[in-house]
C-alpha positions as CSV (number, residue, x, y, z in Angstrom):
1,M,128.3,93.1,68.2
2,N,129.3,91.7,64.8
3,L,127.3,89.0,62.6
4,L,130.0,86.9,61.1
5,L,130.0,83.3,59.0
6,A,132.3,81.1,58.2
7,G,131.8,78.5,55.6
8,L,132.3,76.6,52.5
9,D,129.7,74.9,50.0
10,H,129.7,73.1,46.8
11,T,131.0,76.4,44.8
12,T,133.7,76.7,47.3
13,A,135.0,73.0,48.0
14,P,134.6,69.4,46.3
15,V,133.0,67.0,48.3
16,E,136.4,65.4,49.5
17,I,136.5,68.7,51.6
18,R,133.0,69.2,52.3
19,E,132.6,65.7,53.7
20,R,135.4,66.3,56.1
21,L,134.4,69.2,57.6
22,A,130.4,67.9,58.0
23,F,128.9,67.6,61.5
24,N,126.5,65.1,62.3
25,A,123.0,66.5,64.6
26,T,124.9,65.0,67.3
27,D,128.3,66.5,67.2
28,I,126.8,70.1,66.6
29,P,125.3,70.5,69.9
30,A,129.7,69.9,71.5
31,A,130.0,72.1,68.9
32,L,128.2,74.5,69.9
33,L,129.3,74.6,73.1
34,Q,133.1,75.0,72.1
35,L,132.5,77.5,69.9
36,T,130.3,79.3,72.8
37,M,132.3,79.5,75.6
38,P,135.1,80.9,77.3
39,R,138.9,79.1,76.1
40,G,141.4,79.4,79.0
41,Q,142.0,83.0,79.5
42,R,140.8,83.8,76.2
43,P,137.0,85.1,75.4
44,P,135.2,82.4,73.2
45,L,134.5,83.0,69.3
46,F,130.9,83.8,69.4
47,S,128.5,85.1,71.9
48,E,125.7,83.4,69.9
49,A,126.5,80.3,67.2
50,V,124.2,78.2,64.8
51,I,126.0,75.6,62.5
52,L,124.5,74.5,59.6
53,S,125.4,71.2,58.1
54,T,124.2,69.6,54.8
55,C,125.4,67.8,51.8
56,N,126.3,70.9,50.2
57,R,127.6,73.7,52.6
58,V,129.1,73.3,55.8
59,E,128.2,77.5,57.9
60,L,128.9,78.7,60.8
61,Y,126.9,81.6,62.1
62,G,127.6,83.7,64.8
63,V,127.8,87.1,67.1
64,A,131.6,88.0,68.0
65,S,132.9,90.9,69.8
66,D,135.3,91.8,66.9
67,T,136.0,90.9,63.1
68,S,138.8,89.0,64.0
69,T,137.4,85.7,64.7
70,A,137.4,84.4,60.7
71,Q,141.2,82.8,61.4
72,S,140.3,81.9,64.8
73,L,136.3,79.8,62.9
74,A,139.6,78.2,60.5
75,S,141.2,76.8,63.4
76,F,138.6,76.0,65.9
77,L,137.0,73.5,62.6
78,A,140.3,71.9,62.2
79,E,140.6,70.8,65.5
80,F,137.3,69.7,65.8
81,H,137.7,67.6,62.8
82,G,141.2,66.6,63.6
83,L,142.5,68.3,60.1
84,D,145.4,70.1,59.2
85,E,143.9,73.9,57.8
86,K,146.4,74.1,55.0
87,H,143.6,71.3,53.3
88,F,140.9,73.1,53.4
89,V,141.3,76.8,54.7
90,H,141.5,78.0,50.9
91,T,137.9,76.5,50.0
92,L,136.7,78.8,53.2
93,F,134.6,82.2,53.1
94,F,133.6,84.5,55.3
95,L,131.1,87.4,55.7
96,S,130.0,90.1,58.3
97,G,127.2,92.2,58.5
98,E,124.8,92.7,56.2
99,Q,126.6,90.1,54.0
100,V,125.8,87.1,56.6
101,A,121.5,88.4,56.5
102,H,121.5,88.4,52.4
103,H,123.8,85.4,52.4
104,L,121.1,83.2,54.9
105,C,118.1,84.3,53.6
106,A,118.8,83.6,50.0
107,T,120.1,80.0,51.4
108,S,117.2,79.6,53.1
109,S,115.4,80.7,50.1
110,G,117.1,77.8,47.9
111,L,119.2,80.8,45.9
112,R,122.1,79.1,47.0
113,S,121.6,75.2,46.3
114,L,123.1,73.5,44.0
115,V,119.1,72.4,42.4
116,L,117.7,75.9,42.8
117,G,114.8,76.3,44.6
118,E,115.5,72.5,46.5
119,A,112.7,72.4,49.1
120,Q,115.0,70.7,51.3
121,I,117.2,73.4,52.5
122,Q,114.4,75.3,54.6
123,G,113.9,72.5,56.8
124,Q,117.6,71.9,57.4
125,V,118.0,76.0,58.2
126,R,114.9,75.3,60.8
127,T,116.8,72.3,61.9
128,A,120.6,74.4,62.5
129,F,118.2,77.2,64.3
130,E,116.4,74.4,66.8
131,L,119.4,72.5,67.6
132,A,121.0,75.8,68.7
133,Q,118.3,77.2,71.1
134,Q,118.5,73.6,72.4
135,A,122.1,73.9,73.0
136,G,120.8,77.7,74.4
137,T,123.4,79.3,71.9
138,A,120.5,81.2,69.7
139,G,121.0,85.0,71.3
140,P,118.3,87.3,70.0
141,V,120.3,88.5,67.5
142,L,120.8,85.1,65.3
143,H,117.4,83.9,66.7
144,R,115.9,87.7,64.6
145,L,117.6,86.3,61.9
146,F,116.9,82.7,61.0
147,Q,113.2,83.7,62.0
148,H,113.7,86.1,59.1
149,A,115.1,83.5,56.7
150,L,112.9,81.4,57.5
151,S,110.6,84.1,56.6
152,A,111.8,84.2,53.4
153,G,111.8,80.6,52.3
154,K,108.5,80.3,52.9
155,R,107.5,83.0,50.4
156,V,109.7,82.4,48.0
157,R,108.3,78.8,48.2
158,H,104.1,80.1,48.5
159,E,104.7,83.3,46.5
160,T,106.8,82.0,43.3
161,S,107.3,79.2,41.1
162,L,110.6,78.7,42.3
163,G,110.1,75.2,44.3
164,Q,108.4,74.0,41.2
165,G,110.2,71.1,38.6
166,A,113.9,69.8,40.0
167,A,113.2,71.3,43.3
168,S,115.2,68.6,45.3
169,V,118.6,66.5,45.2
170,S,116.8,63.7,45.2
171,Q,115.0,64.5,41.8
172,A,118.1,65.2,40.0
173,G,120.1,62.0,41.1
174,V,116.6,60.1,39.0
175,E,117.5,62.6,36.4
176,L,121.0,62.0,36.7
177,A,120.2,57.6,36.2
178,R,118.3,58.4,33.7
179,Q,120.2,60.5,31.4
180,R,123.3,58.0,32.1
181,L,120.8,55.2,31.3
182,G,118.5,56.5,28.5
183,H,115.6,55.0,30.3
184,L,114.9,53.6,33.8
185,N,112.1,51.1,32.5
186,G,112.8,48.0,33.7
187,R,115.4,49.0,36.2
188,S,116.5,47.5,38.8
189,V,117.2,50.0,41.7
190,L,118.7,50.0,45.0
191,L,118.2,52.5,47.6
192,V,120.2,52.3,50.3
193,G,118.7,54.8,53.6
194,G,115.2,55.7,54.8
195,G,115.2,59.1,55.3
196,E,113.4,61.7,52.7
197,V,116.1,62.1,50.0
198,S,115.4,58.3,49.6
199,E,111.5,58.6,49.9
200,L,112.0,61.4,46.9
201,A,113.8,59.3,44.8
202,A,111.6,56.6,45.5
203,Q,108.6,58.5,44.4
204,N,110.6,60.0,41.1
205,L,112.0,56.6,39.8
206,L,108.5,55.0,39.8
207,A,107.1,58.1,37.9
208,N,110.2,57.6,35.7
209,G,109.3,53.7,35.1
210,A,111.5,52.0,37.6
211,D,109.0,49.0,39.3
212,R,111.7,47.0,40.5
213,L,112.5,49.3,44.6
214,T,114.2,47.7,47.0
215,I,115.2,49.5,50.0
216,V,117.7,48.8,52.4
217,N,117.8,50.9,55.8
218,R,119.4,50.5,59.2
219,T,116.0,50.2,60.8
220,L,114.1,48.0,58.9
221,A,110.5,49.2,60.9
222,R,111.1,52.2,58.6
223,G,112.1,50.3,55.5
224,R,109.0,48.3,55.8
225,E,107.0,51.6,55.9
226,L,108.7,53.5,53.1
227,A,108.4,49.7,51.1
228,E,105.0,49.6,51.5
229,R,103.9,52.9,50.4
230,Y,105.9,52.1,47.2
231,G,105.6,49.4,46.2
232,A,109.3,48.0,47.0
233,D,110.7,45.0,49.0
234,A,112.3,46.3,52.7
235,L,116.1,44.9,53.8
236,T,118.2,44.8,56.2
237,F,122.0,46.2,56.0
238,E,122.7,42.7,56.4
239,E,121.4,41.6,53.1
240,L,122.8,44.9,51.4
241,P,125.8,42.7,49.9
242,D,123.2,40.4,47.9
243,A,121.0,43.5,47.1
244,L,123.7,44.9,45.5
245,S,124.1,41.0,43.2
246,R,120.8,42.1,42.1
247,A,120.5,46.0,41.3
248,D,121.0,47.7,38.1
249,I,121.4,50.8,40.2
250,V,121.9,52.1,44.0
251,I,121.1,55.2,45.5
252,S,122.4,56.0,48.6
253,S,122.0,58.8,50.8
254,T,122.2,57.7,54.8
255,S,123.7,59.9,57.1
256,A,126.8,57.3,58.0
257,P,130.4,59.1,58.8
258,V,132.3,56.8,57.3
259,P,131.3,54.4,53.9
260,I,129.1,51.4,54.1
261,I,129.7,50.6,50.5
262,Y,133.2,49.0,50.4
263,R,135.0,47.5,47.3
264,Q,134.3,43.8,47.9
265,H,130.5,44.6,48.4
266,V,130.3,45.5,44.4
267,A,133.2,43.4,43.3
268,D,131.3,40.4,44.9
269,A,128.0,41.7,43.6
270,M,129.7,42.1,39.9
271,H,130.8,38.6,40.2
272,A,127.4,37.6,40.8
273,K,125.8,39.7,38.5
274,A,128.9,38.4,36.2
275,Q,127.1,34.3,37.0
276,S,123.8,35.3,36.4
277,R,122.2,33.9,33.8
278,H,119.6,36.9,33.0
279,N,122.6,38.9,31.4
280,D,122.4,36.5,28.6
281,G,126.5,36.8,28.6
282,A,126.0,40.7,28.5
283,P,129.1,42.4,30.7
284,P,127.9,43.4,34.2
285,S,126.8,46.9,34.9
286,M,126.1,48.7,38.0
287,L,125.5,53.1,38.1
288,L,126.0,54.0,42.1
289,I,124.8,57.2,42.5
290,D,126.2,58.7,45.9
291,L,123.9,61.8,47.4
292,A,125.3,61.7,51.1
293,V,128.3,63.8,52.7
294,P,129.8,62.6,53.9
295,R,129.8,59.8,51.4
296,D,128.6,56.8,51.9
297,I,130.2,55.1,48.9
298,A,134.4,54.0,49.3
299,T,136.2,55.6,46.4
300,D,137.9,53.1,44.9
301,V,134.8,51.1,44.0
302,A,134.6,53.6,41.2
303,Q,138.0,51.5,39.9
304,I,135.6,48.2,39.3
305,H,135.2,47.6,36.5
306,G,131.7,48.6,34.6
307,V,131.3,50.2,37.6
308,H,130.4,54.3,37.5
309,V,130.1,56.0,40.3
310,C,128.6,59.6,40.7
311,T,128.5,62.0,43.7
312,V,126.2,65.3,44.6
313,D,128.8,67.6,42.3
314,D,128.2,65.2,39.1
315,L,125.2,66.8,39.7
316,H,125.1,69.7,38.5
317,E,125.4,68.6,34.7
318,V,121.3,68.3,35.6
319,V,120.8,71.1,36.9
320,N,122.8,73.6,35.2
321,R,120.3,72.9,32.2
322,T,117.1,74.0,34.2
323,L,119.6,77.8,35.4
324,D,118.1,79.8,32.2
325,N,114.7,78.9,32.1
326,R,114.4,80.0,35.9
327,A,116.5,83.0,35.7
328,G,113.3,85.2,36.0
329,V,111.9,83.4,39.0
330,A,114.7,83.6,40.5
331,K,114.7,87.4,40.6
332,V,111.5,87.9,42.6
333,A,112.6,85.2,44.5
334,E,115.5,87.3,45.6
335,A,113.5,90.4,45.7
336,I,111.2,88.5,48.6
337,A,114.6,87.2,50.1
338,N,115.7,90.8,50.4
339,A,113.0,92.2,51.6
340,E,113.8,90.2,54.8
341,V,116.9,91.1,54.9
342,E,116.4,94.6,54.9
343,A,113.5,94.0,57.9
344,F,116.1,92.4,59.7
345,I,118.8,95.2,59.0
346,G,115.8,97.7,59.9
347,W,116.0,95.8,63.7
348,M,119.7,95.4,63.7
349,R,119.9,99.1,63.4
350,S,116.7,99.8,66.1
351,Q,119.0,98.0,69.1
352,E,121.9,101.0,68.9
353,A,118.7,102.6,70.4
354,V,118.2,100.4,73.5
355,P,121.3,101.9,75.6
356,T,119.8,105.1,75.4
357,L,115.8,104.2,76.1
358,T,116.8,102.0,78.2
359,S,118.6,105.2,80.4
360,L,116.0,107.3,79.7
361,R,113.3,104.9,81.2
362,D,116.1,104.3,84.0
363,Y,115.8,108.1,84.3
364,A,112.3,108.6,84.0
365,E,111.6,105.6,86.8
366,S,113.9,107.5,89.3
367,L,112.6,110.6,89.3
368,R,108.6,108.8,89.4
369,S,109.7,107.3,92.3
370,S,111.2,109.9,94.4
371,E,108.0,111.9,93.3
372,L,105.4,109.5,93.9
373,D,106.9,109.0,97.6
374,R,107.1,112.7,98.6
375,A,103.9,113.7,97.6
376,L,102.5,110.2,99.3
377,R,104.2,111.0,102.3
378,R,102.4,114.7,102.4
379,L,99.3,112.8,101.6
380,H,99.2,110.3,104.5
381,T,95.7,110.2,104.9
382,L,94.7,108.3,101.9
383,S,93.7,104.9,101.7
384,P,95.2,102.0,100.3
385,E,92.7,102.5,97.4
386,Q,93.6,106.0,96.5
387,R,97.6,105.4,97.1
388,T,96.9,102.8,94.0
389,V,95.4,105.3,91.8
390,V,98.4,108.4,92.4
391,E,101.0,105.4,91.4
392,A,99.1,104.7,88.4
393,L,98.8,108.3,87.7
394,S,102.0,108.4,88.0
395,R,103.5,105.7,85.7
396,S,100.9,106.7,83.4
397,I,102.3,110.3,82.8
398,V,105.8,108.5,82.1
399,N,104.7,106.3,79.3
400,K,102.5,109.1,77.5
401,L,105.8,111.4,78.2
402,L,108.3,108.7,77.0
403,H,106.2,107.4,73.8
404,S,106.9,109.9,71.3
405,P,110.5,109.8,72.1
406,T,111.0,106.7,72.6
407,R,109.1,105.7,69.0
408,R,111.1,108.5,67.0
409,L,114.3,107.2,68.5
410,R,113.8,103.4,66.9
411,D,111.9,104.8,63.7
412,A,115.4,107.3,63.4
413,A,117.3,103.7,64.2
414,A,115.7,101.8,61.9
415,Q,116.9,104.1,59.2
416,G,120.2,104.7,60.2
417,D,120.2,107.7,61.9
418,G,120.0,106.4,65.3
419,H,123.8,108.2,66.6
420,R,123.1,111.2,66.4
421,Y,119.3,111.0,68.0
422,A,120.6,109.0,70.9
423,S,123.3,111.8,71.2
424,M,120.7,114.6,71.1
425,L,118.7,112.7,73.5
426,S,121.0,111.7,76.3
427,E,122.8,115.2,76.2
428,L,119.3,117.1,76.6
429,F,118.5,114.6,79.6
430,N,121.4,114.7,81.0
431,L,121.3,111.2,80.9
432,E,124.7,110.4,81.9
433,H,124.9,112.3,84.5
434,A,121.7,111.5,85.8
435,N,122.1,107.7,85.7
436,A,125.8,108.2,87.7
437,V,123.8,110.0,90.0
438,G,121.2,107.6,90.2
439,E,123.6,104.9,90.7
440,A,125.3,106.5,93.8
441,G,121.8,107.3,95.4
442,L,121.1,103.1,95.2
443,V,124.3,102.6,96.6
444,A,123.8,105.3,99.8
445,S,120.8,103.7,100.2
446,N,121.7,99.8,100.1
447,R,124.0,101.1,103.4
């Protein structure tokens, strides 16, 4: 049993690659099934699988019978997304065993995020795990791993101040706009999308002086809900072109699989801005910040004169300034994440004892059952209540006898010494021979 991870993130791949390998929530169930289903005559890539796909990362977590699955995972990504491996394979990283646990616990804690300590990643990790549960691909190993990762994220947010400050992509995007424009006072801002990113952006925009907000969302009801909450206007997607002409800043964060803001949209908006009186002869300009992956804004929009387009990769210039100030807090958070990793590793090691303990229990149960039957045949005058007492006594004796060796073997396994103890226990009780005899007896009794 091998724990594996294949992935890419904002440190290894630019947004141009990440957006092409991203999974929509609607894609993930089918992808999980492909990862865990046999491939013709070949075994499945994973026996358990979880896919974590966010604007900054695409990661495949799984349990495999061997570590040679890595290259096959690159091929899976290429086939699923209709791409040539050579365009992205150099951006992939592969981890195995304890490295996977360290990576996921650090990720869930916000230590691997573009914005150190950002709050959204823990929810994204939880959603990824829940989707795998619904698809039936989250087995016992990944269940335990993700529980420890989520615990790490929760503890970091409650026990440290890592989540305070610039703790979201939205806040970093607003700060980027403020730095590029000098101030946000009196600026007209268009938010495209009605999700959590837009809501957090609205909060930060108002806190930084922006006083004219418009929200465009595919579902008008959701747009109106946000608009009422933050004193904004709500429009439909059909009204997007007109809304662009009135915006100084556009922040887009939808989950659309293709761009929704095209060159012609922005070109028409810039022409309308140039014709409007409020420009007083000043050349029109527009700042568009694309926080979506895949990107919402077509790449050629940036070619329009007076238009400046930023993506999530441009947030580095904002977040890098805060890293030195938060290094101490990050070390505390890392220690918390490592504690959860150690707990998971202890559990993984304890699983080495399971086959031996199962054999020991089976052997003990076969002895108990046969000896009980022999005794009850001799005590044929016992009442049903008395027979129940005798049977309960036999079970209690077996359980008490096995309790100490079971606990000692589990503890030894958790400390990495499980194989030695399991071998001794198996030899002392001659479990291989005992179970072989038991199986032969079972076959004979069923004839």
